[in-house]
N, C-alpha and C positions, 0 to 999 in steps of 0.2 A: 557427524552426520547422523540423523532424526529421519527414519523411516516415515514417509506419510501416510497417513490411512484417509479411510472412505471421508471421513469428519471431516478431517484436516481440507482436504476439496470443497465438502459440501458449504463449511465455514467459510472458505477464500471470496471475496469478493471482486465483480468486474470490472475493470478499467471503470466503464458508465456508473454503477455504484459509487465505487469510489471518489469518482469526479461530484458526484450528487451530496454526497455525505461533505466535503471540502466547500463545495458550493465554485466549484471551478469547471472549468473546462476538459474534455477527454486528452484535450491534445496537450492541458499541463502534466495531467499525471503521464503520461508516456512521457514526455521531457522530462521527469523526475524520476521514470522508472529509466532511462537511459542514461541519464546522469549517475545514474545506484543512489540516488537519495533516500528510494522505496524498493526495497526486497520486493520480488514477485516468484511464483513459481508457474512453470508452463502446464497445462493442461489442453491436448493435443495440441492445436496451435494460440488457443488465448494466451494471455496473461490474467494471475489473479494474483490478489493480493491477502495475505493472512490479515486477521485480525491483529493480530503479533506487531505484524511491520509496519502496519500502518499508524498501532499505537506510538512505536518506534518513532517514526518520522515525526508524526503530533510534539513527541514527548521533545523532542531533536530543535524543533524552532520553536517552544514557547520560551516567551520570555518572561521574567519575572520584573513586577513592577518597579521601580526605580534601577533597576538592574541595565547596566550597557546597553 
């Protein structure tokens, strides 16, 4: 397990920020978190998503044209 730094926490995005980036609702992001589809960290009582976790989710959702 990697130890978090202050920079990791500073770079982590709030649920509303991620929702805005993906153009979806906050409840959609909470559903993705609750379903284990996006990793997150807790800062106090707030869920935060690291940029690399969002990138991993997007990569898993990417469909190549002409492929199933």
